[in-house]
N, C-alpha and C positions, 0 to 999 in steps of 0.2 A: 503494500501499501504507500504510497508516494508520501502522504503525510508522516508516516513514521520514519521515512530515510531521511525528513529534515534534519539538518545537521548545523543549525543555529548554534555562532561561537559564544559561548557566555561571558565570553572575555568583551565583546563585543557591542553587550547591553550593557545599558544607563545603568548604574545602583538605582534599586525603588528610593532608597533616602539618604541625602546629603547632610549631611550636620558639620558646621564650624562653631568652633569656640573663639568670638571674636575680641571679647572685654571680661574682664572680671576682676574683681577686690585682690589685689595679691596678698594682701596680709588677712585672706578672711579667718582662716582658723584661730590665728592671736588677735584678731579684733573678737572675734565671737566669746573667745573663751576670758579675753578681757572685762566686757560688757557681762559675762555671768559671774564672774569675780565681783564686780562692782557691788551687784544684787544682795551680797552677802557679809557686804567688808565698808569699813570706813575708808579706806582707800581712795583717793582719786584715781581718776582711768589711767594715768601716766604710770602710775605707780603698778596698778593692775597689768598694764602693758607687759610688765619688765617678770619673764617668768619662762622657765626653761621646756624645753619641747615636749617634756615627760608631763611637765602641770599643763599643759595646753591638750593635750590627748586626753587629760583627764578628764577637766573640764568639760570638755567636747562629749565623751563617753557620760555624763552625770547630764549633760542638757537632752541627749538623746532620751537614756533611761527613763527620765525623770517628765518625758515631754514638753520640757521649758524651751519651747522654740522663739521665744522675743528674743535675744540675744545673736540667733541666727539670722534675722530678717536684715542685719547691718550688712551681711554680703551680698552682692548681687553678680550677676553673671549673665551674659549677652549671648548667644548663640544667631546664627544664620543657619536658615534650613531651606533647604528643596526637596518639595514632597508635594502629594496631589493635592486637589481642594477637598476632597474627602478627608485626608490629614489634616489640613489647616483648620477646616468649620471644628474639628475634636479639640485640635491644640488650643484655641481663643476661647473653648470655653472654661478655661483653668485663667479665674478672673483675676486671682492677685499677681497681676503679672502686664508687663508692657509687650504690645504687638505694634509692628510696622509690617504691612504686608503690599507686596506689589499690585498694584492695578489689574484689574484681568483683561484691561483692554491693552497691556505690556505685556502680556504672556507671547507676545508676536515672536520673540527672541528664542522660545522654546518648539513653536509652530514652524517658523522659517526655517531652524537648522534639520527639522525634518524633512521636510517640503524638498529643499535642496538636495539633500542625500538621496532623497527620492528620486527626486529627477535626474542625479547623476546615475542611477544604477539603471533606470528606462531610458537613457539618454536624451532625454530632455531637454532642450536649453532654457532653461529657465532664469529672469532677473534675480541677482541678490538683494535688491531693494526694490519691492513692488510698487510702483507707485500710480498705475493706472488701470481701470476697470479690464483693458487686455493682459496686463499683468496679473492681475488675481485669475481670471480666466484659467489662464494657463498652470497654475497652480492648482486650482481645482481641477482640473482636468487631468495632470499627472496625479493625483490625491488618487480620482475613481479609476485609472487606469491600474493602480497599486492595489485599489481595492477588489478591483475585477481576477488581478492574478491571484489575489490570497484565495476571492471565492475558489477558481479555479482547481487550486490545490486543497481545499476542503472536500471538493465536488470529486477528487480522484482523477480530475481532468489534465493536471499538469505534473510534472515532476520537481516543482519548488525551485527550480533553479535561482531566484532570486530570493526567497525567503529570507534567507540569513540577512541581508542586506534592508530587506522591508522591516522585518521584527528589532532589528537593532537601530533603523532610523524613526521609526515610531516610538521606541522606548526613551528618544530623546526630547519630547515632546509631553509622552503620558508614561503615567507609572504602571508597571508590569508586575504583577504579582512571579517573584519567582521559583513559587512553589505550586502555577498552577501549571499542569497538562500545556502540553504541545497545540492540541485540541482545542484547550480553551485560550490559550495564546493566542493562537492564530482568528478565531473567532472574536475576541477583544482587538485585536488590530485591526479588522475588516471594519467594525464598527466606529474605531477611532476614524480611519482613513476618511468613511463616507462622509461622518460629522465636521472633517476637516475640508472635505471639498467642497460640503453644503456653506461653510462659514462662508470661504472664498467664492461662494459662488455670490453670497447675499452681499460681501462687499464690493463684488464686481457690478453688482447692480445699484450700488451708492447705497446700500442701508448702512448706519452709522456701527462703528464698532461694538459701542456699547448693548446695541441690539444684536448684532450678528451674534455676539458672545454665547446668546442662549442656546444655542445650539450645540456647543462644545460640551463633552461631556466631563464629570466629575475628576476624571483621571487626570484631566490635563496640571501639568508641573508647574508651582509656583513658587514664588521667593519668600521667606517668613524670619524677620528679626524678631526676636522675643528676648524678654529681660526677667529674668525671676531670680528670686529671691533665695537665700540656702532653706531657709524654713520650708516655703513653697516648694522647692523641690524633693527636700527630704520628706513632707507630711500629705503632700497630695499629689503634685504630677509623677513623681518616679512612681511612688505604690501603687497608682491606679493605671497607668501607660506600663509597666513593666510589668503587670501582671499578664500569664498565659491567656485571661477572660478577656483585654484589651484586644480591637480588633489589629491584624498584622502590621499594618503598615506605621501606625502611630506609638504600636509596641516598638519598633525596629527603632523608632526617631528618639523612643525614651533610654532604651540601650545604648547607643551613639550617647547621648547624651549623659550618659551615666560613667560610660569610657572615658570621655574627656573632663570630667569633673574628678573622679577619683585617680586620674594622670596627674593632676595639679595640685589638689586637696584632699588627700586619703584620708588625713584626720579627722575631716567632717565625711566624705561621701561613702566610707568605705562601709558604713554603717547601714547605707541607704537600700532600697531594693522594693520588690512588689510588697503589698500590705499584710501578706504573713510573717515578712521580714520586720516591718515596721511592728506588730501585734505582738511579734515573738519577745523583740526587743524592748518590750512596753513592761513585759512580766517576767525579765529576767533579772537575776542581781546583778550580773555585767552582763551589757551588747554583746554580738555577737558579729564580726564581718559578713557580709553578703558571701565571701568567699568561703568561709569558715561553714555557712550554712549548704553551700553546695556540694564542698569535696564531704561534709559529714564530719567535719568535725567538731563542729554545733549540732545537737539533734532540734527537732523542734517540740514542745512540750505541751503547745495548745492544742485544744479537744479537736479543731478546724479552722481552718481560715477563712476570712472574710465573705470567700467566694463558696465555702461549705466544701471545700473539700476536707476529708479528713486528715489526721494527722498522717496516718503511712504512707499518705499519699502528696503530702505536701513539697516531698524534697522532689520527686519526680516531677510533679509540673514546673517547680522552680528550674529546674535543669532544662525542660523542655521548652519554657518561656526563655530563655537565653540561648537556645540551641538555634530556636527558628527565628530569632532575631538578629541573626549572625551571616546571613546572609551576602551583605554588603561587605564582608570583610573577609570570604569565600569560605566562612565556615560550613556555610550548608549552602550545598549545589542546589542549583534551580531544577528543578524536576526534568527537563527537556536538554 
């Protein structure tokens, strides 16, 4: 069957999610520890600031264990994420944060990179910067041709000669789940191609961008800059979104955020994790790190997690959440 012979290169597919840490409070661990220290001391903050690294870790552990979150609010972290509109809609529900999102009128860069790759594959001469109705019609025609080629592959009427390039090109503009079967990937690619062809045809007819964008699927990529403080990250965003019950794309984003945070401030974020980790650390005499739970060095004592997974299943659930969210790092291969 031609579909099964498709050999799309995993390396050529754009990662579903990308995250950059672009700014953060450099002395966040010391700042949080000092803020916590002055709540039970007569010393001014400059004296509280003077402490050894071991004391910093001790104060932060105590904050985590007691759920005393306000000192952590002084530390802020700013990220840039590229993800789908589906993911960004979930992200902005975290209200104790600041967001700046690329207008959907200007997702044109993602769409144009897709079109130009497809034009190259099909041998169509497409303008790099369309500015007329004729240019937009050429874009629409090229996308429709690519959609027809994908339909022929799905129907078993083609050997899929261009499938590698078409799927890779579409992944520049739309998020593709790396765990989908190749059949599902191609069905989605066809939908995205047809929708984008309709978008450019509307532009060719003079429809304003803000109206033409109505036909674009939610999988279209967007760029978001967001800032969260350490308390929001530890107590809300990461616990909810690193969980295996979170939607796969925002879970992938959250694990990427966690990786960036634990790299720069392990004193604070080694204790971060899904809600099972947060809940367990609140009842232990001493909190454990996420790595300790994953490796089995620390066992769960809670009867069940907030998502009602019983104690004996929590560690496997936690490992699944990690392993299924690392496709962008090559730790989880696409199904195709």
